[in-house]
C-alpha positions as CSV (number, residue, x, y, z in Angstrom):
1,M,151.7,36.6,34.6
2,T,150.5,35.4,38.8
3,V,151.3,32.0,39.9
4,Q,149.0,30.1,41.9
5,P,150.0,28.2,44.5
6,P,150.1,24.3,44.5
7,V,146.7,22.5,44.7
8,R,146.7,21.6,47.6
9,T,147.7,24.9,49.7
10,R,145.0,26.5,47.3
11,I,142.6,23.9,48.9
12,L,143.8,24.3,52.4
13,D,143.7,28.1,51.9
14,A,140.1,28.1,50.3
15,A,138.8,25.8,53.4
16,A,140.4,27.4,56.0
17,T,138.7,31.0,54.6
18,L,135.6,29.2,54.7
19,F,135.5,26.8,57.3
20,Y,136.2,29.7,59.6
21,T,134.2,32.7,58.3
22,E,130.9,30.2,57.7
23,G,131.6,27.3,60.2
24,I,133.0,23.6,59.0
25,R,129.8,21.8,58.5
26,A,128.2,24.0,56.6
27,V,130.9,24.3,53.7
28,S,130.3,21.9,51.7
29,A,133.6,20.0,49.6
30,D,132.1,21.3,46.3
31,R,132.2,25.0,47.6
32,I,136.1,24.2,48.6
33,I,136.8,22.6,45.4
34,A,135.2,26.1,43.5
35,S,136.8,28.1,45.9
36,A,140.3,26.5,45.2
37,E,139.8,26.6,41.3
38,T,140.5,22.6,41.1
39,T,138.7,19.0,40.2
40,K,136.9,16.9,42.7
41,V,139.4,14.2,41.9
42,T,142.4,16.2,42.7
43,F,140.3,17.5,45.6
44,Y,140.5,14.0,46.8
45,R,143.8,13.0,45.9
46,Y,144.9,15.2,48.6
47,F,141.9,14.5,50.7
48,R,140.2,11.3,51.4
49,T,137.2,12.7,53.2
50,K,136.3,16.1,54.1
51,E,136.9,15.5,57.6
52,D,141.2,14.8,56.8
53,L,140.7,18.5,55.4
54,V,139.7,20.0,59.0
55,V,142.6,18.2,60.3
56,A,144.6,19.8,57.8
57,Y,143.4,22.6,58.1
58,L,143.4,22.9,62.4
59,K,147.2,21.6,61.8
60,A,148.4,24.2,60.5
61,Q,146.2,26.6,62.4
62,S,148.3,25.3,65.4
63,E,151.5,25.4,63.5
64,R,150.8,29.1,62.9
65,I,150.1,29.6,66.6
66,R,153.2,27.6,67.8
67,S,155.3,29.8,65.0
68,A,154.2,32.8,66.8
69,A,154.5,31.3,70.0
70,A,158.4,30.6,69.1
71,N,159.0,34.7,69.5
72,L,157.6,35.4,72.7
73,S,160.1,36.6,74.9
74,S,162.1,33.9,76.8
75,D,161.6,35.9,80.2
76,P,158.1,34.1,81.7
77,C,156.4,37.3,83.0
78,A,156.5,39.4,79.4
79,A,155.9,36.5,77.4
80,L,152.6,35.6,79.5
81,L,151.6,39.7,78.7
82,E,152.7,39.5,74.9
83,L,150.7,36.0,74.8
84,A,147.5,37.2,76.5
85,Q,148.4,40.5,74.3
86,A,148.4,38.9,70.7
87,M,145.2,36.5,71.9
88,G,143.4,40.2,73.2
89,D,144.6,41.9,70.2
90,E,143.1,38.6,67.3
91,T,139.5,39.3,68.4
92,C,140.2,42.9,67.5
93,I,140.7,42.1,63.7
94,P,137.9,42.3,61.3
95,G,135.7,39.4,60.4
96,F,136.9,37.9,63.8
97,R,135.0,34.6,64.4
98,G,136.6,33.3,67.9
99,C,139.3,30.2,68.1
100,P,139.0,28.0,65.4
101,F,139.7,25.2,67.9
102,I,137.2,26.0,69.9
103,N,134.4,26.2,67.0
104,A,135.9,22.8,65.5
105,A,135.2,20.9,68.8
106,A,131.8,22.7,69.1
107,E,130.8,21.3,65.3
108,F,132.4,17.8,66.7
109,P,131.0,16.7,69.8
110,D,132.3,13.1,69.5
111,A,135.7,13.0,71.7
112,D,137.1,9.8,69.4
113,S,137.2,11.9,66.1
114,P,140.2,12.8,64.8
115,V,139.1,16.8,64.6
116,R,138.9,16.5,68.4
117,A,142.1,15.1,68.4
118,V,144.2,17.8,66.7
119,V,141.9,20.4,69.1
120,S,142.7,18.6,71.8
121,E,146.8,18.2,71.1
122,H,146.9,22.1,70.6
123,R,145.4,22.8,73.8
124,R,147.7,20.5,75.6
125,W,150.6,22.0,73.3
126,L,149.1,25.5,74.5
127,H,148.8,24.2,78.3
128,S,152.8,23.6,78.1
129,E,153.1,26.5,76.8
130,V,151.5,28.6,79.6
131,R,152.5,26.2,82.6
132,G,156.1,26.1,81.7
133,R,156.5,30.1,81.7
134,L,154.1,29.7,85.3
135,A,157.1,27.3,86.3
136,Q,159.4,29.5,85.7
137,L,158.1,31.9,87.3
138,G,157.5,29.6,90.6
139,A,153.9,29.2,90.9
140,P,152.4,26.9,93.1
141,D,150.5,25.1,91.3
142,P,151.7,25.8,87.8
143,D,149.1,23.8,86.3
144,A,146.1,24.6,88.0
145,L,147.1,28.5,87.4
146,A,147.4,27.5,83.7
147,D,143.9,26.1,83.9
148,Q,142.6,29.3,84.9
149,L,144.7,31.2,82.5
150,L,143.4,29.1,79.6
151,M,139.8,29.1,80.6
152,L,140.0,33.0,80.8
153,R,141.5,32.8,77.5
154,D,138.9,31.0,76.3
155,G,136.3,33.1,77.5
156,A,137.8,36.2,76.1
157,M,137.9,34.7,72.7
158,V,134.3,33.7,72.8
159,H,133.4,37.4,74.3
160,G,135.6,38.8,71.0
161,Y,133.0,37.1,68.9
162,V,130.0,37.3,70.6
163,A,130.3,41.0,71.8
164,D,132.0,44.1,71.1
165,P,135.5,43.1,71.2
166,E,136.3,46.5,72.6
167,G,138.5,46.4,75.7
168,V,139.3,42.4,75.2
169,T,142.6,43.1,75.4
170,R,143.0,45.2,78.2
171,S,140.4,43.5,80.4
172,L,142.4,39.9,79.4
173,V,145.6,41.5,81.0
174,S,144.1,42.8,83.6
175,A,142.8,39.7,84.8
176,G,145.3,37.6,83.8
177,R,147.7,40.1,86.2
178,A,144.7,39.3,88.4
179,I,145.3,35.4,89.1
180,L,148.7,35.7,88.6
181,G,149.3,38.2,91.6
182,G,146.9,36.3,94.3
183,A,149.0,33.2,92.9
184,L,152.6,34.3,93.3
185,H,151.8,36.0,96.1
């Protein structure tokens, strides 16, 4: 006998799969409800609006990434390389459709949207993670350097989706080393 996960988890899992593979706006609440094998009443008990569900989806994605980042090396240089490797490798996973946060930001242009607030918070956290490691390395302007590395990461995410993902990891690591090398010498 297979035990189903709790309803909220089923809804979030269904939403995560559908949002990521098809786009947030392209997926109706009815499709998520059917995929999660629940009812509208139950769905709306957990998520008053679809936007509330999108926020929960993005928060879950952020938590997944933060958990993975907690396992990075304590050595700042090694941690940055591990991060670049993980991001590059992600683009090679079958079904990769880009960064869920970049995708969500593209679908929710209103800067005051709760969805954009979650995207911004996640990006601030990521910037802080990279900036902190750069500061440990003695980078002269860790904020600006973190911006450059995150722009590189964003480009790699988009490239991995719209172009051939082969070589993204190698290129991302190589370009990151070039930026770091120029800044630290």
